[in-house]
N, C-alpha and C positions, 0 to 999 in steps of 0.2 A: 495335464502337463499344461495343456492351454489355459487354464484358468491360472497355474502358477506364472507362468510366461509373462501371461498378459497383465497381471498385477504387478510384476516387476517392472514391466515398461510401462506400467503408470504411474506408479508411486515412485521410482527412484528420478526420474527426469524433474518431475514436477516440486519433489522436495527438494531437489538441487537447484532448480530455480528460485525456489522459496527464499532459501539459504541465500542465496546472491544476491536477491532484493533487499533482504534485512540486513544484511552486511554492507550494502553499498551507500545506505545510510550511515554515515560515518561520523557524523558529529552529536546526533540528538537520535540513537537507536534506540528503536521502541522495545519493550519487554517481549521476549519473544512467545511469553505466555497468551499474551494478548494476540499477536500474530497468528500463533496456532489455533487461537481460538476462531479467529476469522476463516481460515485456511479450513477448519472442518466443518465451519456452517456451510461454506462452497462444497465441499464435499458430500455433506451430508444432507442437512437441512435443506439448503437452497435445489438439491438434485429433486428433493421429496415434494417443496411447493412447485417446483418448474414442472415436474411430471403431472401433478394434480390440476395446476394452472392450464397447462396444453391441452389436456383431456376437455377441462370445463370450456376454453376458448374453442378449440376442435367442434365441440359440440354445439356451439352457436353458429360457428361457420356452416356448419353441415346442413343448416336451416335454407340458408341460400346458396349453398353450392353442392351440388349433387354427385358431378363427375369424382370420381374415389383419387384418380391421379392429381387432379386439379388441387382439391382438398388435400393432398398430401403435401404438394408444392408450396400453398400457402402456409402450410403448418411448417415447415422449413424456414421460408423466406420471411414470412412475417408475423406468425405467431410464436416462433423459438425465441428472436430477438427480443421482442416486447416483453414476454413472460419470463424469460432468462434471466434479464438485465435486470428487472423489478425485483425478482426473487435474489439475485446475488446482492443488490444492493439494500436489501430490507436491513440485514446486519450492519451496513455502516452507517445506516440511521441511529443504532443505538451506540455503535462504536465512538461516534462522533462528539457523543455528549461524553465521553471519558477525558479526564484534565490532561491526558497523557496524548491526546489526539490535536496537535499545535497547529499544522500548516498543510499545504500541498503537497510535501514529503511523506507526511504522515499519512495522509489520503491514498498517495502511489502505494505504500508500503500495503496500507491494511486493504485496500480495494486490490492489488495484485493477489495477495494472498489469497482472498475470498476466489478469483477468477483460475487460480490455481487451482486450488481444490477443485473446484466443478469441472474444470479442465480433465483432473486427474480419475473423476468418478465416470465421468463421460467416455474418456478414453477407455478406461475396463472396459465399460459396457458395450462400446463399438468393437473392441478386440476380440472379445469372446462371442458376440454376436456375428460379426460380418469375415474374419478371420479365418475363411474356409481352405484357402491354399498357405503353403510357407512363404511364398512370394507377395502374394498377395495381404499376408498378415504384415511380413516387414515393412512393406511399403505404406501398409496403414500406419503402423507404428512411427515411422520417419516424418509422414504429411502430418498426422495430429499432434506428435511431440513437438514439432517446430513449427508449425502454422496454427491450428484449430485449437489446442489447449491455450496457444499464447496470444491469440486473436480473445480468449475469456480475460486472461491477466489484463491486457492492453485495455478492453471495453470497460471492466468494472474499476480499474485504477484510474481511469479517467474520469470517472463520475468520482471517483473517492478525491482525486485533486480538486476538484470543482467544490466539495464539501469542506476539505480544509482551508481553500482562499475564502468561502463563504463564512466561516465559523466566527469571525470577528469583525462581520461587516455588519452595517446597518441593516435594519429588518426585511426591507425589500429585496435587499441583494442576497440575505440569508435564505430566504425563499426561493428567489428568481434563479441564482445561480447554480443550486444542485438541479434544478429541473432542466435548465440548458445541457448541465453535465450528463443528464440520463438521457436525453436526447441523442446527444453527440454518441453515447456510449451503443444506443440502440441503433444508430446509422452504422456504426463499424461492424457491429455485428452484421445486421442488415446485408450493407453491402459486401461483406466477406461470403456468407452465404449464399446469397443472388448470384454472385459470380461465380463461385466454383460450382453452381448447380448445371451450367451449360460446359460444354466442352470447350466452344468457340470463345468463351469468355474467363477460362479456367487460367489461364496464364494473368490474364490482367488481374484476377484475384490476390494470386500469389505476391504480385508487383505491389498491388494496392497493402495486402499486408505488410509486406516488408518495410514500403516506405512509412507505413504509419509506426510500425515498429521502431526504426531509426527516429523520428518527431517523439515518439515516447520515452526513447533513453536521452534523446536531447534535453529534452523537457525536465527529466527526473535529475540531470546532471546539473542543470541550471538551477533546479530546486535545491540541491545539496551545496551549490556555490553558494547560494543565498542564505544558507544557513550559517555557514563560513563567515559571511560579511556579517549577517546579525550579532555573531557571538564577539567579534572584533570591535564591532561599532559599540553596543550594550556595555562592553565589559571595558571598554576606555576610559569611559566617565567615573566606572569603579576605583580609578587608580589615585584621582582626587579625594576620593571618600576614604582612602587608606583601606580599601578592601582587597583588592588585586594589585599585586606588584606590576609595576608597568612594564618589567622585562617576560612577564607571562600573557601578558594579552595575546601577541602574536603567537605564543605558542599555544594557548588553549585554542587558537581559532586554526590550528593546522592538524594536521597527522601527526607531527611531531611530538604531540602531546604524550601519545601513545610509548613513546621512547623514555626510557629510564635516565637518571641523573640531574632533571632538571629541577626537581624537587622531592623530597624527604620522600621514597618509595611506599610508607608507610599511611602517608595520606593522599597519594597521586591519585587514585580511581577515584577516591570520595570526592575529592578537590575539582576535578574535570567533571564530575557530575552535576556537583554543586556551581560550578559557576556556569556550566552551559545551562543548567535550568534556570539560573539567575536571569540571563541575556532574553532567553525566550518568554519569562514572566513579565520584563520591563516591556516588553513589545506589546504582551495581551494587555497589560496593565493601560495601556494608552489605547487600545482598543477596546476596553471594557467598558460599561455601564452598568450602575445600581449593584447590586449584590455581587456579582462577578467581580466588578471593582474593587469591591472590599477584599474579595478572597485574594486575588493577586496582590494589592497591595500588602495584606499581612503575607505572602508567599515572599515576596521581594525583600522585606524586612527581615522575614525569617532566614533565607537563602545567605543574605549579607552577613547575617549574626553568626551561622552555622559557619560559614568560612574563616571569619574572624576566629571563631573559637579553635578550627582546626589548626590555625597557625600558632594560636595561643598555646594550646595543647602540646603542640610538637616541639615549639620552643621551651616549655618548661622539662619537658622529658631530655631535650639536648642538655639543656643547663643541672639537670639532677645528674646525668652521665658524667658531665666533668667535674662535679664536686664529689662525686664518691669515688 
């Protein structure tokens, strides 16, 4: 019974968080399959590597620290933040190479997914290991669901955000910014573990994480609004190229694009996806060089033609219906 209850208490909230984060990316939502891959890495791959890395790191520290309690404390406060943030972040270095990984918002979504997956498995292990009483188990579920697991989400999402911001920057920033992001992720993790390790500072730990979560939500919201502005700014010039009707620019850069009635329903979803991708490809084209630039040049022209063909096909269908 404990295992089933612990599994449900670990899986359900983290999966709900995952869906919320994924859906919050309203304007250029990532493929859920790719988001799920990152989630599974956090819940399985990162956990395994973190356990192995933690053992190696602890063995190294044991050569200098002989006191068992001190060694355990260092493992929680020093080893865990470093090892866990690195193992969680490894998969992001693979995901960032995907063409769907475009910006800060994407980094937050993918990084958050990894963190939530890690928090899910870690929660389960804690619930079955330390939930000796019903009241203690319930308290642990509440605290770890609302704080510890969310900390994993926020810290890895921070690293992801820096990766997303650096992806199309010049070479020096492309390598330095992710390092800064990783350091900040480790510091968030370290600060939480350090403060909740002592009763005298535990309240500060909860306050620190609450403020961190608020900042995280604010940055996420600003990034999503930034995507809205990109879509509007980049599609506006397409009006003069006869690609996008002028009346559609404002609609495509707002949530009203998901409503029915403003365009033929047979092409609405395809049109939204193509127009949104076109907007982001234009930004990426300006920020790219070499072979990447050629790729994005092709993509921009390809999506322009695709949108034109959508309108041609639907107009032909309408004309055909009128003639019969």
